[in-house]
N, C-alpha and C positions, 0 to 999 in steps of 0.2 A: 483487709489483706491486700498487699501490693501485688499487682499482676506483673508477671515477668514479661519483659519486652520481646516482641517478635523478632527473631533473628533467622538468617538463612545460612546454610552451610557454605563457607567461602569457596570451596572447590567446585561445588555445584553452580554457584553464581558465576564464577569465572568461566566455566565451561559454556554456560548459556550466553554470557557476554561475548565470548569469542565467536559463537555461532551467529549471533545477531550481527556482529561487525562484519563477518564474512558474507552474510546474506545481503547487507547493505552494499558491499562492494560488488557482489554478483549482480544485484539489480542495476547498478550503474553500468557495468560492462554489457549487460543484456538489454540495456535501455538506450535511450537516444539523448543522453546528456553526459557530460564529463565534468567533474569538479575540477576547478583550477587550483593552482598552488596557492598558498596563503597570500591574500591580497589580490588575487586574480579572480575574474568573473567565471561563473559556470558557463560552459558551452552547451548549446542546445542544438537540436536537429542534426546530431551526428549519428553515424550508423552503429548499430550494435555489433559487438565483436565476439559474442558468445550467446548461447542459449542454455536454458536449464536442462533441456534434453541432452545437449552436448556435455554439460557438466556431469550429469548422471551417468552417461556412457563412459566418460573418462574415469569417474570414481569406480564404476563397476570393473573396468579393465585394470585398475590399480591394485585389485585384490583386497586383502583384509589387513588394514593398518589404521592408525589413528587419523591420518590425513584423509584417507579415502572414506572412512566412516563419517568424518566431519563434512566432507564434500557431498556425500549422499544426503545428509540432513539439510544442508544448504540448498541443494537442488530441489528438495521437497518444499521448502518454506519460502524461497525467494521467487521473484517474478520476472518474466519477460515483459518488455514493452513499456517500462516506466519512462515518463517524459521529464521528470524533475526529482530533485532530492526529497521534496515534501511528499510527492506521490509515493515514493518508496517508503518513507518513514510511516506515513499513515496506513499504507497497505499492510506493512509488517505489524504495526501495532494492532490493527483490527483483526488480523487473521492468525497471528502466531498462537500456538496452543496456550491455554490458560496457565499451564505449568511453567511456561516461559515468561508469563506476565502479559501475554496478549489477551484478546477478547474471544479468540477461537471462532470467528465468523467463517462462514463458507467463503472459499477463495473466489475473488472476481478475476476477470481478465482485464488487463490494463490497456487502455487505448485501442481496444479491438473495434474493427469496423463493422457497422451494420448497413447492409444494402437497403437503401430506401428509394432506389431508382424507380420502382413501380409507382411511387407516390409523387414523383417529380411533377411540378406544375399544379398539384392539387393540395398536398400537405407539405411538400418539401421543395426547396430550390437548389438542392444538391443531390448527388447520387449516393453518397455515403455519409454517415455520421459516426464519430468515434468518441464516446464518452470516456472520461478518465478511468472510471471503474465500472465494469459491466458484469452483472449477474444475469446472463442471457436466459437461463432456464427459469429464473424467478421473475423476469420482467422488471428488474430493478437496476437503476444506474445512479452513480454518484459523481458529481462534478466538484472539483476543487477550484474555487474562484480566487485568483490572486492577481492583483493589478501589476505587481512586479514581474511575475512570471509571464503574464500576457504581453507586457511591454518588451520583455526579453525575446520572446518568440514571434512577435508581430501579430498577436491575436487580439481582437477587440471584444468588448462586451457584447456587441450585437451578434457576432457569430456564435457566442456561447448561448445567448438567449434563443436564437433561432434553433440551435441544436437541441436545447432542452425542450423547446416547444414542439419540435418534430417528434421527439421521443415520447413526450406526454400525449400528443395526439394519436400516437400509435399504441397507446395503452401502457407505456412504461411508467413506473413510479420513479421520479427523478428527485434525488436529494442533492442539496447544495451545502458546501462547507467552505468557510472562509479562514484566512490566517488567524483571525481572532478566536475562532473556535478551538483550533489546535493548540493555542497557548495555554489552555487549561485542561488538565486531565479529567476533571469533572465534566467538562463540555464534550470531550471526546467520548467519555463513557455514555453520556446521553445520546450522542450520535450513534454509538454502537448499539444501544438499546433500540433506537428507532429503526436502524437497519435490520436488526435481528427480528423485530416485529414484522417488517415488510417481507423478510426472507422466510418467515415461519419457523425460525430456529431460535428459541429463547436462549439468552445468555446463561452460561454456567456461572454460578456465584463463586468467586474465588475464596479460598481459605485465607487465613491471616498471612501465611507465608507467600501464597500466590499474589495477594494484594500488595505485599512488600515488593515482590518481583515486578509487579505491574508498575509501581512507582519508579523502580530502577530502570525498567525498560523504557518508560516514557522519558526519563532523564537522559538515557543513552541516545535515543532516537531524535528527540525534538530540539534541544537547545542549539545544536550546531547546524540545523537544517534551515537553509534559506528557502524562499518561496519558489 
């Protein structure tokens, strides 16, 4: 007997696609990078021009309409502090609800500072470290290693290694991900399972429709994202 193909409702899929697109834009404006026009380079180390708290407040004051409802959802799923398009894409893919195609992981803080000044001269040679993704309450950090991004922002491999070693010496479990990993949905899923294990929150297995949405979400987020 032939199995019927898995399909999604087109209106539901379009609603989710628009939410994700708006979340990507919100992360950019609440982050420290700006995408250039076609053919232009991405700008880094620029100030954020909004916050998710501000977006939520604006949506609340706008009352009950479609735009305000969408803005509330975006404020819940997007992030402050992203430093690059790939940080945004990976953060959304890892944390969006399974029904949206994400992995539903606990939300991290992006590029949040950890005060290590008490260990300066013993375990650290700096006063603060800021991992790309930080689950502070779980003692877990994730670093995205990209030579292209490091060159663009003037960061070298040594500083990343020092930062990771400081976090490890303080008891954090530090995971690393490279551009090669995010080129494959299977590799991203493996990363998500590893993080879920460290966070103590097993991944929810997607239904057939949710698995289809995951492939669509991956295609939406990843192909156009540079490092």
